[in-house]
PDB file as gemmi writes it, atoms N, CA and C in Angstrom:
CRYST1    1.000    1.000    1.000  90.00  90.00  90.00 P 1                      
ATOM      1  N   MET A   1     128.296 -62.110  55.951  1.00  0.00           N  
ATOM      2  CA  MET A   1     127.287 -62.344  56.960  1.00  0.00           C  
ATOM      3  C   MET A   1     127.534 -61.371  58.128  1.00  0.00           C  
ATOM      4  N   ILE A   2     128.760 -61.077  58.440  1.00  0.00           N  
ATOM      5  CA  ILE A   2     129.047 -60.135  59.517  1.00  0.00           C  
ATOM      6  C   ILE A   2     128.593 -58.730  59.110  1.00  0.00           C  
ATOM      7  N   ARG A   3     128.802 -58.401  57.867  1.00  0.00           N  
ATOM      8  CA  ARG A   3     128.367 -57.062  57.318  1.00  0.00           C  
ATOM      9  C   ARG A   3     126.843 -56.924  57.438  1.00  0.00           C  
ATOM     10  N   ALA A   4     126.092 -57.971  57.081  1.00  0.00           N  
ATOM     11  CA  ALA A   4     124.656 -57.932  57.154  1.00  0.00           C  
ATOM     12  C   ALA A   4     124.179 -57.696  58.582  1.00  0.00           C  
ATOM     13  N   THR A   5     124.761 -58.405  59.529  1.00  0.00           N  
ATOM     14  CA  THR A   5     124.386 -58.222  60.958  1.00  0.00           C  
ATOM     15  C   THR A   5     124.703 -56.809  61.423  1.00  0.00           C  
ATOM     16  N   ARG A   6     125.835 -56.350  61.015  1.00  0.00           N  
ATOM     17  CA  ARG A   6     126.255 -55.013  61.467  1.00  0.00           C  
ATOM     18  C   ARG A   6     125.300 -53.960  60.795  1.00  0.00           C  
ATOM     19  N   TRP A   7     124.887 -54.144  59.585  1.00  0.00           N  
ATOM     20  CA  TRP A   7     124.029 -53.246  58.885  1.00  0.00           C  
ATOM     21  C   TRP A   7     122.653 -53.241  59.600  1.00  0.00           C  
ATOM     22  N   ILE A   8     122.168 -54.351  60.018  1.00  0.00           N  
ATOM     23  CA  ILE A   8     120.917 -54.460  60.741  1.00  0.00           C  
ATOM     24  C   ILE A   8     121.029 -53.678  62.016  1.00  0.00           C  
ATOM     25  N   ARG A   9     122.107 -53.775  62.730  1.00  0.00           N  
ATOM     26  CA  ARG A   9     122.232 -53.108  63.983  1.00  0.00           C  
ATOM     27  C   ARG A   9     122.397 -51.560  63.812  1.00  0.00           C  
ATOM     28  N   ILE A  10     123.045 -51.093  62.791  1.00  0.00           N  
ATOM     29  CA  ILE A  10     123.285 -49.735  62.585  1.00  0.00           C  
ATOM     30  C   ILE A  10     122.109 -49.008  61.965  1.00  0.00           C  
ATOM     31  N   VAL A  11     121.420 -49.587  61.000  1.00  0.00           N  
ATOM     32  CA  VAL A  11     120.314 -48.930  60.273  1.00  0.00           C  
ATOM     33  C   VAL A  11     118.951 -49.348  60.782  1.00  0.00           C  
ATOM     34  N   CYS A  12     118.663 -50.609  60.822  1.00  0.00           N  
ATOM     35  CA  CYS A  12     117.348 -51.030  61.132  1.00  0.00           C  
ATOM     36  C   CYS A  12     116.882 -50.858  62.564  1.00  0.00           C  
ATOM     37  N   LEU A  13     117.785 -50.997  63.457  1.00  0.00           N  
ATOM     38  CA  LEU A  13     117.412 -50.867  64.909  1.00  0.00           C  
ATOM     39  C   LEU A  13     116.992 -49.451  65.198  1.00  0.00           C  
ATOM     40  N   PRO A  14     117.688 -48.440  64.849  1.00  0.00           N  
ATOM     41  CA  PRO A  14     117.278 -47.049  65.085  1.00  0.00           C  
ATOM     42  C   PRO A  14     115.938 -46.696  64.374  1.00  0.00           C  
ATOM     43  N   VAL A  15     115.776 -47.245  63.189  1.00  0.00           N  
ATOM     44  CA  VAL A  15     114.490 -47.016  62.463  1.00  0.00           C  
ATOM     45  C   VAL A  15     113.365 -47.678  63.188  1.00  0.00           C  
ATOM     46  N   ALA A  16     113.530 -48.844  63.677  1.00  0.00           N  
ATOM     47  CA  ALA A  16     112.465 -49.506  64.412  1.00  0.00           C  
ATOM     48  C   ALA A  16     112.147 -48.797  65.743  1.00  0.00           C  
ATOM     49  N   LEU A  17     113.197 -48.294  66.471  1.00  0.00           N  
ATOM     50  CA  LEU A  17     112.963 -47.574  67.632  1.00  0.00           C  
ATOM     51  C   LEU A  17     112.193 -46.260  67.413  1.00  0.00           C  
ATOM     52  N   ALA A  18     112.561 -45.541  66.312  1.00  0.00           N  
ATOM     53  CA  ALA A  18     111.907 -44.305  65.983  1.00  0.00           C  
ATOM     54  C   ALA A  18     110.383 -44.566  65.675  1.00  0.00           C  
ATOM     55  N   ALA A  19     110.135 -45.647  64.910  1.00  0.00           N  
ATOM     56  CA  ALA A  19     108.776 -46.036  64.534  1.00  0.00           C  
ATOM     57  C   ALA A  19     107.978 -46.307  65.800  1.00  0.00           C  
ATOM     58  N   GLY A  20     108.585 -47.023  66.719  1.00  0.00           N  
ATOM     59  CA  GLY A  20     107.940 -47.349  67.984  1.00  0.00           C  
ATOM     60  C   GLY A  20     107.540 -46.086  68.773  1.00  0.00           C  
ATOM     61  N   MET A  21     108.527 -45.163  68.794  1.00  0.00           N  
ATOM     62  CA  MET A  21     108.256 -43.860  69.546  1.00  0.00           C  
ATOM     63  C   MET A  21     107.127 -43.120  68.928  1.00  0.00           C  
ATOM     64  N   LEU A  22     107.083 -43.070  67.537  1.00  0.00           N  
ATOM     65  CA  LEU A  22     106.023 -42.340  66.872  1.00  0.00           C  
ATOM     66  C   LEU A  22     104.674 -43.033  67.184  1.00  0.00           C  
ATOM     67  N   MET A  23     104.665 -44.343  67.219  1.00  0.00           N  
ATOM     68  CA  MET A  23     103.377 -44.994  67.562  1.00  0.00           C  
ATOM     69  C   MET A  23     102.866 -44.659  68.951  1.00  0.00           C  
ATOM     70  N   MET A  24     103.812 -44.596  69.888  1.00  0.00           N  
ATOM     71  CA  MET A  24     103.451 -44.288  71.300  1.00  0.00           C  
ATOM     72  C   MET A  24     102.917 -42.852  71.350  1.00  0.00           C  
ATOM     73  N   HIS A  25     103.544 -41.954  70.648  1.00  0.00           N  
ATOM     74  CA  HIS A  25     103.160 -40.562  70.613  1.00  0.00           C  
ATOM     75  C   HIS A  25     101.739 -40.408  70.017  1.00  0.00           C  
ATOM     76  N   ALA A  26     101.541 -41.099  68.919  1.00  0.00           N  
ATOM     77  CA  ALA A  26     100.215 -41.072  68.247  1.00  0.00           C  
ATOM     78  C   ALA A  26      99.117 -41.611  69.151  1.00  0.00           C  
ATOM     79  N   ASN A  27      99.404 -42.679  69.867  1.00  0.00           N  
ATOM     80  CA  ASN A  27      98.468 -43.254  70.813  1.00  0.00           C  
ATOM     81  C   ASN A  27      98.164 -42.301  71.945  1.00  0.00           C  
ATOM     82  N   ALA A  28      99.200 -41.643  72.483  1.00  0.00           N  
ATOM     83  CA  ALA A  28      98.947 -40.664  73.524  1.00  0.00           C  
ATOM     84  C   ALA A  28      98.104 -39.488  73.056  1.00  0.00           C  
ATOM     85  N   GLN A  29      98.315 -39.009  71.869  1.00  0.00           N  
ATOM     86  CA  GLN A  29      97.560 -37.910  71.328  1.00  0.00           C  
ATOM     87  C   GLN A  29      96.103 -38.338  71.101  1.00  0.00           C  
ATOM     88  N   SER A  30      95.869 -39.508  70.641  1.00  0.00           N  
ATOM     89  CA  SER A  30      94.499 -39.928  70.389  1.00  0.00           C  
ATOM     90  C   SER A  30      93.751 -40.136  71.724  1.00  0.00           C  
ATOM     91  N   SER A  31      94.480 -40.546  72.768  1.00  0.00           N  
ATOM     92  CA  SER A  31      93.862 -40.737  74.106  1.00  0.00           C  
ATOM     93  C   SER A  31      93.428 -39.372  74.660  1.00  0.00           C  
ATOM     94  N   LYS A  32      94.226 -38.321  74.461  1.00  0.00           N  
ATOM     95  CA  LYS A  32      93.900 -37.006  74.953  1.00  0.00           C  
ATOM     96  C   LYS A  32      92.681 -36.496  74.187  1.00  0.00           C  
ATOM     97  N   THR A  33      92.634 -36.643  72.941  1.00  0.00           N  
ATOM     98  CA  THR A  33      91.540 -36.235  72.118  1.00  0.00           C  
ATOM     99  C   THR A  33      90.235 -36.931  72.530  1.00  0.00           C  
ATOM    100  N   ALA A  34      90.309 -38.248  72.680  1.00  0.00           N  
ATOM    101  CA  ALA A  34      89.169 -39.027  73.106  1.00  0.00           C  
ATOM    102  C   ALA A  34      88.641 -38.617  74.490  1.00  0.00           C  
ATOM    103  N   ALA A  35      89.538 -38.261  75.344  1.00  0.00           N  
ATOM    104  CA  ALA A  35      89.142 -37.798  76.704  1.00  0.00           C  
ATOM    105  C   ALA A  35      88.361 -36.494  76.645  1.00  0.00           C  
ATOM    106  N   ARG A  36      88.722 -35.587  75.714  1.00  0.00           N  
ATOM    107  CA  ARG A  36      88.110 -34.264  75.603  1.00  0.00           C  
ATOM    108  C   ARG A  36      86.775 -34.335  74.842  1.00  0.00           C  
ATOM    109  N   THR A  37      86.577 -35.271  73.951  1.00  0.00           N  
ATOM    110  CA  THR A  37      85.433 -35.335  73.038  1.00  0.00           C  
ATOM    111  C   THR A  37      84.130 -35.380  73.799  1.00  0.00           C  
ATOM    112  N   PRO A  38      83.924 -36.223  74.845  1.00  0.00           N  
ATOM    113  CA  PRO A  38      82.614 -36.269  75.483  1.00  0.00           C  
ATOM    114  C   PRO A  38      82.234 -34.910  76.141  1.00  0.00           C  
ATOM    115  N   VAL A  39      83.224 -34.205  76.607  1.00  0.00           N  
ATOM    116  CA  VAL A  39      82.954 -32.899  77.271  1.00  0.00           C  
ATOM    117  C   VAL A  39      82.381 -31.922  76.232  1.00  0.00           C  
ATOM    118  N   ALA A  40      82.943 -31.888  75.090  1.00  0.00           N  
ATOM    119  CA  ALA A  40      82.524 -30.966  74.023  1.00  0.00           C  
ATOM    120  C   ALA A  40      81.202 -31.339  73.502  1.00  0.00           C  
ATOM    121  N   ASN A  41      80.818 -32.597  73.454  1.00  0.00           N  
ATOM    122  CA  ASN A  41      79.547 -33.037  72.941  1.00  0.00           C  
ATOM    123  C   ASN A  41      78.448 -33.109  73.932  1.00  0.00           C  
ATOM    124  N   SER A  42      78.770 -32.855  75.229  1.00  0.00           N  
ATOM    125  CA  SER A  42      77.755 -33.028  76.274  1.00  0.00           C  
ATOM    126  C   SER A  42      76.788 -31.870  76.299  1.00  0.00           C  
ATOM    127  N   THR A  43      77.066 -30.704  75.729  1.00  0.00           N  
ATOM    128  CA  THR A  43      76.124 -29.565  75.689  1.00  0.00           C  
ATOM    129  C   THR A  43      75.365 -29.593  74.423  1.00  0.00           C  
ATOM    130  N   PRO A  44      74.026 -29.625  74.536  1.00  0.00           N  
ATOM    131  CA  PRO A  44      73.209 -29.572  73.350  1.00  0.00           C  
ATOM    132  C   PRO A  44      73.328 -28.183  72.659  1.00  0.00           C  
ATOM    133  N   LYS A  45      73.273 -28.216  71.326  1.00  0.00           N  
ATOM    134  CA  LYS A  45      73.434 -26.997  70.580  1.00  0.00           C  
ATOM    135  C   LYS A  45      72.254 -26.048  70.752  1.00  0.00           C  
ATOM    136  N   THR A  46      71.098 -26.575  71.000  1.00  0.00           N  
ATOM    137  CA  THR A  46      69.942 -25.725  71.176  1.00  0.00           C  
ATOM    138  C   THR A  46      69.941 -24.999  72.521  1.00  0.00           C  
ATOM    139  N   ALA A  47      70.673 -25.483  73.483  1.00  0.00           N  
ATOM    140  CA  ALA A  47      70.734 -24.779  74.754  1.00  0.00           C  
ATOM    141  C   ALA A  47      71.433 -23.482  74.626  1.00  0.00           C  
ATOM    142  N   ALA A  48      72.463 -23.394  73.745  1.00  0.00           N  
ATOM    143  CA  ALA A  48      73.225 -22.129  73.580  1.00  0.00           C  
ATOM    144  C   ALA A  48      72.343 -21.007  73.098  1.00  0.00           C  
ATOM    145  N   ALA A  49      71.438 -21.299  72.220  1.00  0.00           N  
ATOM    146  CA  ALA A  49      70.562 -20.265  71.672  1.00  0.00           C  
ATOM    147  C   ALA A  49      69.563 -19.770  72.726  1.00  0.00           C  
ATOM    148  N   THR A  50      69.067 -20.685  73.599  1.00  0.00           N  
ATOM    149  CA  THR A  50      68.095 -20.257  74.601  1.00  0.00           C  
ATOM    150  C   THR A  50      68.729 -19.661  75.846  1.00  0.00           C  
ATOM    151  N   ASP A  51      70.046 -19.860  76.034  1.00  0.00           N  
ATOM    152  CA  ASP A  51      70.719 -19.264  77.230  1.00  0.00           C  
ATOM    153  C   ASP A  51      71.255 -17.863  76.967  1.00  0.00           C  
ATOM    154  N   LEU A  52      71.034 -17.263  75.748  1.00  0.00           N  
ATOM    155  CA  LEU A  52      71.561 -15.945  75.551  1.00  0.00           C  
ATOM    156  C   LEU A  52      70.724 -14.941  76.345  1.00  0.00           C  
ATOM    157  N   ILE A  53      71.416 -13.918  76.839  1.00  0.00           N  
ATOM    158  CA  ILE A  53      70.793 -12.906  77.634  1.00  0.00           C  
ATOM    159  C   ILE A  53      70.399 -11.759  76.745  1.00  0.00           C  
ATOM    160  N   ASP A  54      69.196 -11.367  76.746  1.00  0.00           N  
ATOM    161  CA  ASP A  54      68.684 -10.259  75.925  1.00  0.00           C  
ATOM    162  C   ASP A  54      69.027  -8.944  76.594  1.00  0.00           C  
ATOM    163  N   LEU A  55      69.781  -8.088  75.902  1.00  0.00           N  
ATOM    164  CA  LEU A  55      70.196  -6.826  76.457  1.00  0.00           C  
ATOM    165  C   LEU A  55      69.074  -5.877  76.639  1.00  0.00           C  
ATOM    166  N   ASN A  56      67.970  -6.014  75.894  1.00  0.00           N  
ATOM    167  CA  ASN A  56      66.870  -5.101  75.983  1.00  0.00           C  
ATOM    168  C   ASN A  56      65.822  -5.474  77.026  1.00  0.00           C  
ATOM    169  N   SER A  57      65.935  -6.687  77.587  1.00  0.00           N  
ATOM    170  CA  SER A  57      64.903  -7.108  78.560  1.00  0.00           C  
ATOM    171  C   SER A  57      65.476  -7.705  79.825  1.00  0.00           C  
ATOM    172  N   ALA A  58      66.788  -7.895  79.899  1.00  0.00           N  
ATOM    173  CA  ALA A  58      67.400  -8.606  81.097  1.00  0.00           C  
ATOM    174  C   ALA A  58      67.388  -7.634  82.239  1.00  0.00           C  
ATOM    175  N   SER A  59      67.262  -8.304  83.443  1.00  0.00           N  
ATOM    176  CA  SER A  59      67.321  -7.508  84.669  1.00  0.00           C  
ATOM    177  C   SER A  59      68.775  -7.212  85.038  1.00  0.00           C  
ATOM    178  N   VAL A  60      68.971  -6.339  86.011  1.00  0.00           N  
ATOM    179  CA  VAL A  60      70.343  -6.049  86.459  1.00  0.00           C  
ATOM    180  C   VAL A  60      70.986  -7.247  86.994  1.00  0.00           C  
ATOM    181  N   ASP A  61      70.256  -8.112  87.740  1.00  0.00           N  
ATOM    182  CA  ASP A  61      70.785  -9.349  88.288  1.00  0.00           C  
ATOM    183  C   ASP A  61      71.275 -10.281  87.177  1.00  0.00           C  
ATOM    184  N   GLN A  62      70.490 -10.422  86.133  1.00  0.00           N  
ATOM    185  CA  GLN A  62      70.875 -11.274  85.002  1.00  0.00           C  
ATOM    186  C   GLN A  62      72.139 -10.741  84.313  1.00  0.00           C  
ATOM    187  N   LEU A  63      72.221  -9.410  84.170  1.00  0.00           N  
ATOM    188  CA  LEU A  63      73.383  -8.855  83.493  1.00  0.00           C  
ATOM    189  C   LEU A  63      74.649  -8.992  84.345  1.00  0.00           C  
ATOM    190  N   ARG A  64      74.496  -9.002  85.674  1.00  0.00           N  
ATOM    191  CA  ARG A  64      75.705  -9.172  86.513  1.00  0.00           C  
ATOM    192  C   ARG A  64      76.280 -10.527  86.438  1.00  0.00           C  
ATOM    193  N   THR A  65      75.529 -11.494  85.913  1.00  0.00           N  
ATOM    194  CA  THR A  65      76.100 -12.877  85.739  1.00  0.00           C  
ATOM    195  C   THR A  65      77.128 -12.944  84.578  1.00  0.00           C  
ATOM    196  N   LEU A  66      77.158 -11.892  83.741  1.00  0.00           N  
ATOM    197  CA  LEU A  66      78.052 -11.893  82.638  1.00  0.00           C  
ATOM    198  C   LEU A  66      79.462 -11.683  83.152  1.00  0.00           C  
ATOM    199  N   PRO A  67      80.493 -12.241  82.499  1.00  0.00           N  
ATOM    200  CA  PRO A  67      81.855 -12.011  82.932  1.00  0.00           C  
ATOM    201  C   PRO A  67      82.288 -10.586  82.668  1.00  0.00           C  
ATOM    202  N   GLY A  68      82.847  -9.902  83.725  1.00  0.00           N  
ATOM    203  CA  GLY A  68      83.315  -8.564  83.590  1.00  0.00           C  
ATOM    204  C   GLY A  68      82.250  -7.538  83.849  1.00  0.00           C  
ATOM    205  N   VAL A  69      81.020  -7.963  84.111  1.00  0.00           N  
ATOM    206  CA  VAL A  69      79.923  -7.000  84.381  1.00  0.00           C  
ATOM    207  C   VAL A  69      79.567  -7.023  85.840  1.00  0.00           C  
ATOM    208  N   GLY A  70      79.748  -5.878  86.482  1.00  0.00           N  
ATOM    209  CA  GLY A  70      79.407  -5.736  87.889  1.00  0.00           C  
ATOM    210  C   GLY A  70      78.094  -4.841  87.998  1.00  0.00           C  
ATOM    211  N   ASP A  71      77.924  -4.299  89.172  1.00  0.00           N  
ATOM    212  CA  ASP A  71      76.769  -3.449  89.409  1.00  0.00           C  
ATOM    213  C   ASP A  71      76.704  -2.207  88.516  1.00  0.00           C  
ATOM    214  N   ALA A  72      77.834  -1.554  88.362  1.00  0.00           N  
ATOM    215  CA  ALA A  72      77.897  -0.313  87.573  1.00  0.00           C  
ATOM    216  C   ALA A  72      77.585  -0.548  86.110  1.00  0.00           C  
ATOM    217  N   TYR A  73      78.305  -1.508  85.513  1.00  0.00           N  
ATOM    218  CA  TYR A  73      78.120  -1.816  84.073  1.00  0.00           C  
ATOM    219  C   TYR A  73      76.651  -2.329  83.829  1.00  0.00           C  
ATOM    220  N   ALA A  74      76.172  -3.164  84.761  1.00  0.00           N  
ATOM    221  CA  ALA A  74      74.841  -3.634  84.581  1.00  0.00           C  
ATOM    222  C   ALA A  74      73.779  -2.527  84.551  1.00  0.00           C  
ATOM    223  N   GLN A  75      73.941  -1.562  85.473  1.00  0.00           N  
ATOM    224  CA  GLN A  75      73.039  -0.407  85.467  1.00  0.00           C  
ATOM    225  C   GLN A  75      73.210   0.455  84.274  1.00  0.00           C  
ATOM    226  N   LYS A  76      74.467   0.600  83.791  1.00  0.00           N  
ATOM    227  CA  LYS A  76      74.671   1.440  82.555  1.00  0.00           C  
ATOM    228  C   LYS A  76      74.032   0.762  81.316  1.00  0.00           C  
ATOM    229  N   ILE A  77      74.085  -0.580  81.307  1.00  0.00           N  
ATOM    230  CA  ILE A  77      73.431  -1.322  80.177  1.00  0.00           C  
ATOM    231  C   ILE A  77      71.904  -1.116  80.203  1.00  0.00           C  
ATOM    232  N   VAL A  78      71.305  -1.179  81.402  1.00  0.00           N  
ATOM    233  CA  VAL A  78      69.883  -0.928  81.519  1.00  0.00           C  
ATOM    234  C   VAL A  78      69.533   0.467  81.170  1.00  0.00           C  
ATOM    235  N   ASP A  79      70.336   1.437  81.615  1.00  0.00           N  
ATOM    236  CA  ASP A  79      70.039   2.862  81.335  1.00  0.00           C  
ATOM    237  C   ASP A  79      70.222   3.223  79.852  1.00  0.00           C  
ATOM    238  N   GLY A  80      71.013   2.509  79.103  1.00  0.00           N  
ATOM    239  CA  GLY A  80      71.302   2.756  77.726  1.00  0.00           C  
ATOM    240  C   GLY A  80      70.353   2.168  76.755  1.00  0.00           C  
ATOM    241  N   ARG A  81      69.341   1.478  77.184  1.00  0.00           N  
ATOM    242  CA  ARG A  81      68.392   0.773  76.307  1.00  0.00           C  
ATOM    243  C   ARG A  81      67.583   1.807  75.498  1.00  0.00           C  
ATOM    244  N   PRO A  82      67.114   1.427  74.341  1.00  0.00           N  
ATOM    245  CA  PRO A  82      67.172   0.129  73.644  1.00  0.00           C  
ATOM    246  C   PRO A  82      68.426   0.011  72.777  1.00  0.00           C  
ATOM    247  N   TYR A  83      68.730  -1.227  72.469  1.00  0.00           N  
ATOM    248  CA  TYR A  83      69.857  -1.551  71.633  1.00  0.00           C  
ATOM    249  C   TYR A  83      69.380  -2.220  70.340  1.00  0.00           C  
ATOM    250  N   ALA A  84      69.828  -1.725  69.175  1.00  0.00           N  
ATOM    251  CA  ALA A  84      69.448  -2.368  67.910  1.00  0.00           C  
ATOM    252  C   ALA A  84      70.266  -3.569  67.663  1.00  0.00           C  
ATOM    253  N   LYS A  85      71.481  -3.517  68.095  1.00  0.00           N  
ATOM    254  CA  LYS A  85      72.393  -4.688  67.951  1.00  0.00           C  
ATOM    255  C   LYS A  85      73.308  -4.723  69.189  1.00  0.00           C  
ATOM    256  N   LYS A  86      73.885  -5.889  69.480  1.00  0.00           N  
ATOM    257  CA  LYS A  86      74.645  -5.986  70.705  1.00  0.00           C  
ATOM    258  C   LYS A  86      75.965  -5.184  70.629  1.00  0.00           C  
ATOM    259  N   THR A  87      76.438  -4.871  69.478  1.00  0.00           N  
ATOM    260  CA  THR A  87      77.652  -4.039  69.386  1.00  0.00           C  
ATOM    261  C   THR A  87      77.401  -2.599  69.768  1.00  0.00           C  
ATOM    262  N   ASP A  88      76.152  -2.199  69.957  1.00  0.00           N  
ATOM    263  CA  ASP A  88      75.802  -0.908  70.453  1.00  0.00           C  
ATOM    264  C   ASP A  88      76.412  -0.612  71.804  1.00  0.00           C  
ATOM    265  N   LEU A  89      76.652  -1.676  72.592  1.00  0.00           N  
ATOM    266  CA  LEU A  89      77.263  -1.494  73.889  1.00  0.00           C  
ATOM    267  C   LEU A  89      78.627  -0.800  73.775  1.00  0.00           C  
ATOM    268  N   VAL A  90      79.335  -1.108  72.728  1.00  0.00           N  
ATOM    269  CA  VAL A  90      80.712  -0.482  72.556  1.00  0.00           C  
ATOM    270  C   VAL A  90      80.486   0.892  71.821  1.00  0.00           C  
ATOM    271  N   THR A  91      79.716   0.906  70.797  1.00  0.00           N  
ATOM    272  CA  THR A  91      79.505   2.141  70.018  1.00  0.00           C  
ATOM    273  C   THR A  91      78.901   3.276  70.883  1.00  0.00           C  
ATOM    274  N   LYS A  92      78.035   2.945  71.778  1.00  0.00           N  
ATOM    275  CA  LYS A  92      77.477   3.963  72.755  1.00  0.00           C  
ATOM    276  C   LYS A  92      78.356   4.168  73.943  1.00  0.00           C  
ATOM    277  N   LYS A  93      79.467   3.461  74.014  1.00  0.00           N  
ATOM    278  CA  LYS A  93      80.462   3.583  75.103  1.00  0.00           C  
ATOM    279  C   LYS A  93      79.865   3.200  76.443  1.00  0.00           C  
ATOM    280  N   ILE A  94      79.026   2.171  76.442  1.00  0.00           N  
ATOM    281  CA  ILE A  94      78.457   1.672  77.718  1.00  0.00           C  
ATOM    282  C   ILE A  94      79.480   0.798  78.412  1.00  0.00           C  
ATOM    283  N   VAL A  95      80.177  -0.086  77.664  1.00  0.00           N  
ATOM    284  CA  VAL A  95      81.209  -0.940  78.223  1.00  0.00           C  
ATOM    285  C   VAL A  95      82.453  -0.831  77.279  1.00  0.00           C  
ATOM    286  N   PRO A  96      83.649  -1.044  77.834  1.00  0.00           N  
ATOM    287  CA  PRO A  96      84.827  -0.998  76.962  1.00  0.00           C  
ATOM    288  C   PRO A  96      84.904  -2.243  76.114  1.00  0.00           C  
ATOM    289  N   GLN A  97      85.652  -2.166  74.995  1.00  0.00           N  
ATOM    290  CA  GLN A  97      85.798  -3.252  74.061  1.00  0.00           C  
ATOM    291  C   GLN A  97      86.301  -4.512  74.741  1.00  0.00           C  
ATOM    292  N   ALA A  98      87.261  -4.411  75.670  1.00  0.00           N  
ATOM    293  CA  ALA A  98      87.834  -5.573  76.333  1.00  0.00           C  
ATOM    294  C   ALA A  98      86.816  -6.342  77.152  1.00  0.00           C  
ATOM    295  N   THR A  99      85.911  -5.538  77.821  1.00  0.00           N  
ATOM    296  CA  THR A  99      84.876  -6.202  78.652  1.00  0.00           C  
ATOM    297  C   THR A  99      83.843  -6.850  77.696  1.00  0.00           C  
ATOM    298  N   TYR A 100      83.500  -6.095  76.607  1.00  0.00           N  
ATOM    299  CA  TYR A 100      82.534  -6.636  75.673  1.00  0.00           C  
ATOM    300  C   TYR A 100      82.964  -7.965  75.087  1.00  0.00           C  
ATOM    301  N   LYS A 101      84.225  -8.123  74.798  1.00  0.00           N  
ATOM    302  CA  LYS A 101      84.795  -9.371  74.209  1.00  0.00           C  
ATOM    303  C   LYS A 101      84.534 -10.529  75.180  1.00  0.00           C  
ATOM    304  N   LYS A 102      84.581 -10.312  76.454  1.00  0.00           N  
ATOM    305  CA  LYS A 102      84.349 -11.385  77.450  1.00  0.00           C  
ATOM    306  C   LYS A 102      83.013 -12.023  77.372  1.00  0.00           C  
ATOM    307  N   PHE A 103      81.997 -11.222  77.048  1.00  0.00           N  
ATOM    308  CA  PHE A 103      80.587 -11.740  77.097  1.00  0.00           C  
ATOM    309  C   PHE A 103      79.830 -11.625  75.842  1.00  0.00           C  
ATOM    310  N   SER A 104      80.428 -11.197  74.740  1.00  0.00           N  
ATOM    311  CA  SER A 104      79.720 -10.943  73.529  1.00  0.00           C  
ATOM    312  C   SER A 104      79.021 -12.175  72.952  1.00  0.00           C  
ATOM    313  N   SER A 105      79.552 -13.360  73.205  1.00  0.00           N  
ATOM    314  CA  SER A 105      78.905 -14.555  72.675  1.00  0.00           C  
ATOM    315  C   SER A 105      77.756 -15.048  73.591  1.00  0.00           C  
ATOM    316  N   MET A 106      77.547 -14.323  74.686  1.00  0.00           N  
ATOM    317  CA  MET A 106      76.492 -14.765  75.648  1.00  0.00           C  
ATOM    318  C   MET A 106      75.289 -13.836  75.623  1.00  0.00           C  
ATOM    319  N   VAL A 107      75.290 -12.823  74.758  1.00  0.00           N  
ATOM    320  CA  VAL A 107      74.172 -11.859  74.766  1.00  0.00           C  
ATOM    321  C   VAL A 107      73.607 -11.694  73.363  1.00  0.00           C  
ATOM    322  N   ILE A 108      72.426 -11.120  73.340  1.00  0.00           N  
ATOM    323  CA  ILE A 108      71.709 -10.823  72.109  1.00  0.00           C  
ATOM    324  C   ILE A 108      70.884  -9.540  72.351  1.00  0.00           C  
ATOM    325  N   ALA A 109      70.572  -8.847  71.222  1.00  0.00           N  
ATOM    326  CA  ALA A 109      69.756  -7.633  71.285  1.00  0.00           C  
ATOM    327  C   ALA A 109      68.515  -7.951  70.522  1.00  0.00           C  
ATOM    328  N   LYS A 110      67.519  -8.492  71.146  1.00  0.00           N  
ATOM    329  CA  LYS A 110      66.237  -8.761  70.442  1.00  0.00           C  
ATOM    330  C   LYS A 110      65.396  -7.496  70.242  1.00  0.00           C  
ATOM    331  N   GLN A 111      64.697  -7.388  69.132  1.00  0.00           N  
ATOM    332  CA  GLN A 111      63.902  -6.279  68.891  1.00  0.00           C  
ATOM    333  C   GLN A 111      62.453  -6.558  69.358  1.00  0.00           C  
ATOM    334  N   LYS A 112      61.797  -5.647  69.921  1.00  0.00           N  
ATOM    335  CA  LYS A 112      60.434  -5.904  70.373  1.00  0.00           C  
ATOM    336  C   LYS A 112      59.406  -5.682  69.323  1.00  0.00           C  
TER     337      LYS A 112                                                      
END                                                                             
């Protein structure tokens, strides 16, 4: 009987504590995920397609709203028109690759 009690204290108690800690960690992780989910789902998917800035028709003011684009780059983009595809900004050396990466998901080069 004494051996059984000792065995419970030595083996079962640490296992139970570890299981409790894992459950607490899992609950904390699910709370963080649940807190982030509404923010990700709050933007409609159709808004992303309509909010793209067209490189071939945008004004200098619209281009300046892009991250990394100031007055000089905005004017260079306007002067380098037309663009067949948005990657022409880099191939024509209008903007550097690092700057292009900042806003590439926000622009499109529509054909007229």
